[in-house]
C-alpha positions in Angstrom: 249.1 -109.7 26.6 245.7 -109.1 27.9 245.3 -108.1 31.5 243.1 -109.6 33.9 241.7 -107.0 36.3 240.8 -108.5 40.0 238.9 -107.2 42.9 240.5 -107.2 46.1 238.4 -107.0 49.3 240.4 -104.8 51.6 239.4 -106.8 54.7 241.7 -109.2 56.6 239.4 -112.3 56.0 240.9 -112.6 52.6 244.3 -111.4 53.2 246.3 -114.5 53.3 244.9 -115.6 50.0 245.9 -112.5 48.3 249.1 -112.3 50.2 250.3 -115.8 48.7 248.9 -114.8 45.4 250.9 -111.7 45.3 254.2 -113.2 46.5 253.9 -116.4 44.4 256.2 -116.5 41.4 255.0 -116.8 37.7 254.5 -114.6 34.9 252.3 -116.7 32.8 249.2 -114.2 33.8 249.3 -110.4 33.6 246.9 -109.0 36.2 246.1 -106.0 38.1 244.2 -105.4 41.4 241.4 -103.0 42.3 241.0 -103.0 46.1 237.8 -101.9 47.9 235.0 -103.0 50.2 232.4 -105.5 48.9 229.8 -103.2 47.9 232.5 -101.2 45.7 233.7 -104.3 44.3 230.0 -105.2 43.5 229.8 -102.0 41.7 232.8 -102.6 39.5 231.8 -106.1 38.6 228.5 -104.7 37.3 230.2 -101.9 35.4 232.9 -104.1 34.0 235.9 -102.5 35.3 237.0 -105.5 37.0 236.7 -109.1 35.7 236.6 -111.5 38.8 236.6 -110.7 42.5 235.7 -112.4 45.8 232.6 -110.4 46.0 229.3 -110.3 47.9 227.3 -113.7 47.6 224.3 -111.6 47.6 225.5 -109.8 44.4 225.6 -113.1 42.5 222.2 -114.3 43.7 220.4 -111.0 42.7 222.3 -110.7 39.4 223.1 -114.3 38.7 222.3 -114.2 34.9 225.2 -111.7 34.5 227.9 -113.8 36.4 229.5 -117.3 37.0 231.5 -118.5 40.0 234.9 -119.9 40.3 234.3 -123.6 41.8 235.4 -124.5 44.9 236.1 -121.1 46.4 234.6 -118.6 48.8 234.9 -116.8 51.9 233.1 -118.7 54.7 232.8 -119.7 58.3 231.8 -122.9 59.6 230.5 -121.0 63.3 231.8 -117.8 64.8 233.1 -115.5 61.8 234.3 -112.8 64.4 233.9 -110.1 61.8 230.0 -109.8 61.1 228.7 -108.8 64.4 225.4 -107.1 65.6 226.7 -104.8 68.3 223.6 -104.1 70.8 223.6 -101.9 73.9 221.6 -104.7 75.6 221.2 -108.4 75.6 219.6 -109.9 72.4 216.3 -110.8 74.4 216.0 -107.2 75.5 216.3 -105.6 72.3 212.7 -105.6 71.2 211.8 -103.7 74.4 214.7 -101.5 73.9 214.0 -100.6 70.5 210.5 -99.9 71.4 211.9 -97.0 73.6 214.5 -95.8 71.5 212.9 -95.1 68.1 213.0 -98.8 66.7 216.2 -98.2 64.7 218.9 -100.7 63.9 222.0 -99.0 62.0 223.4 -101.3 59.4 226.5 -101.0 57.1 226.4 -100.1 53.4 229.5 -102.0 52.7 228.1 -105.6 52.6 224.5 -106.5 51.1 225.2 -110.3 52.3 225.5 -109.5 56.1 222.6 -107.0 55.8 220.6 -109.9 54.2 221.8 -112.3 57.0 220.9 -110.0 59.7 217.4 -109.5 58.5 217.0 -113.3 57.9 217.9 -114.0 61.7 215.9 -110.8 62.8 212.6 -112.2 61.2 212.8 -115.9 61.0 215.2 -116.9 63.9 214.4 -114.4 66.5 211.1 -113.6 64.8 211.5 -109.9 66.2 209.1 -106.9 64.8 210.3 -105.1 61.7 212.5 -102.1 62.6 213.7 -99.1 60.9 216.8 -100.3 59.1 218.9 -97.1 58.7 222.5 -97.2 56.7 225.3 -95.6 58.6 228.9 -95.3 57.6 231.3 -98.1 58.7 232.6 -97.2 62.2 229.9 -94.9 63.0 227.6 -97.3 64.8 229.2 -97.0 68.2 228.7 -93.2 68.5 225.0 -93.7 67.9 224.0 -95.7 71.0 221.8 -97.9 69.2 222.1 -101.5 67.9 224.4 -101.7 64.7 225.6 -104.1 62.4 229.6 -104.0 61.7 231.7 -106.0 59.4 235.2 -106.6 58.4 238.4 -105.3 60.3 236.4 -102.9 62.5 234.1 -105.7 63.5 237.2 -107.9 64.4 238.5 -105.1 66.6 235.2 -104.8 68.7 235.3 -108.7 68.9 239.0 -108.7 70.2 238.2 -105.9 72.6 234.3 -105.7 73.2 233.5 -102.0 74.3 232.3 -101.9 77.9 228.4 -102.4 78.3 227.8 -103.6 74.7 226.8 -106.9 73.3 228.8 -108.4 70.4 226.6 -111.0 68.7 228.5 -113.3 66.3 226.0 -113.7 63.0 228.1 -116.5 61.7 227.6 -118.4 65.2 224.0 -117.7 65.2 223.4 -119.0 61.6 225.4 -122.2 62.6 223.5 -122.8 65.8 220.2 -122.3 63.8 220.7 -124.2 60.6 223.6 -126.3 61.3 225.4 -125.1 58.1 228.4 -122.9 57.4 227.7 -119.3 56.2 229.0 -118.2 52.5 229.8 -114.4 52.9 231.4 -114.0 49.4 232.0 -116.0 46.2 234.8 -115.6 43.5 232.4 -113.9 40.8 233.3 -113.7 37.1 231.6 -111.7 34.4 230.2 -113.5 31.5 231.7 -111.3 28.9 235.6 -112.1 29.0 237.4 -112.5 26.0 239.1 -115.8 25.2 242.6 -114.5 26.2 241.2 -113.4 29.6 239.2 -116.8 30.1 242.6 -118.5 29.8 244.0 -116.3 32.3 241.2 -117.0 34.4 241.8 -120.5 34.4 245.5 -119.9 35.4 244.1 -117.8 38.3 241.5 -120.3 39.4 244.1 -122.9 39.5 246.6 -120.8 41.5 243.7 -120.0 43.8 242.9 -123.4 44.4 246.4 -124.4 45.4 246.6 -121.3 47.6 243.7 -122.1 49.5 245.0 -125.5 50.4 248.3 -123.8 51.2 247.3 -121.1 53.8 247.4 -123.8 56.8 250.8 -124.5 56.3 251.7 -121.0 55.5 250.0 -119.4 58.5 253.0 -118.6 60.8 254.7 -116.9 57.8 251.7 -115.1 57.0 251.5 -113.9 60.6 255.1 -112.6 60.5 254.1 -110.5 57.3 251.1 -109.2 59.0 252.8 -107.0 61.8 251.4 -103.7 60.3 247.7 -104.8 60.3 246.9 -103.5 63.8 246.1 -106.8 65.4 248.2 -109.1 67.7 249.3 -112.2 66.4 247.0 -114.3 68.5 244.0 -112.4 67.3 244.9 -112.8 63.7 246.0 -116.5 64.0 242.4 -117.3 66.0 240.6 -115.3 62.9 242.6 -117.0 60.1 241.8 -120.3 61.6 238.0 -119.8 61.7 237.9 -118.3 58.2 237.3 -120.8 55.4 237.7 -120.5 51.5 236.0 -123.9 50.8 233.0 -124.2 48.5 231.9 -127.6 49.0 228.3 -129.3 49.4 227.7 -127.9 52.7 228.6 -124.3 51.8 226.3 -124.9 48.6 223.6 -126.0 50.5 224.1 -123.1 53.0 224.0 -120.7 49.9 220.8 -122.1 48.6 219.0 -121.8 52.1 220.2 -118.3 52.5 218.9 -117.6 49.0 215.5 -119.3 49.8 215.3 -117.2 53.2 216.0 -113.9 51.3 213.1 -115.0 48.8 211.0 -115.6 51.5 211.5 -112.3 53.4 211.3 -110.3 50.0 215.0 -109.6 49.3 215.3 -111.8 46.2 212.6 -112.4 43.4 213.7 -116.2 43.6 216.7 -118.7 44.1 219.0 -118.8 41.0 221.1 -121.6 40.0 224.9 -121.7 40.5 226.5 -121.1 37.2 230.1 -122.4 37.1 233.0 -121.1 35.3 234.8 -124.1 33.7 
């Protein structure tokens, strides 16, 4: 039997889905997992070392001709996301003046192109701030630099749960919702176009499992919290986090993805707005 290689984002935002997948019985599908942050998984998809992954929505939009999408599945939030934050030493309204006196630099993570794109859209189109110097720093280094920075994933969740004194944590999911009225899609389940027939059969099995798991997460939340005692967060923090995460890809999420692509095109991050190609 051929093996399906699945990318696994190493963040807690999608941990419930993988935890239920890995503990679900059934041997009709042979698979292996490759774990990493979103940008690493984007690279693996592009190189063909994995076949399918929840990966950066921006990766699909910039390379749509190479991929398809599993229908009905995403990593999204309909409001605050808690783990995609602009962290600033001053209030948002005071940022332009602060930057003018501190080298005009914003530090961003290289781990997620989608979140960087979201920040740039909000910066230019929602807040209408002047262009800063965008400088990539390693995840977790932003706080030590003393300048505004974008943090994502579990490190951002830790900042949300215990905001550092004197810093302002601006939730980009919440800002997007307030500005557009729509949820925000951070990741899609992206599929390479070149799967062989056996792998396509297994992928259909995987898609069916994931769709059932997505529906089962709320009913299994307390059991998942029992199993997450080693994740470094309190039960209440994880419960609140997983209740704001969404794995849906319905009409509102698709409209938001199209709007994000339009704004990325408008500020020069994309050459145009691609169609959504579904795996069926």
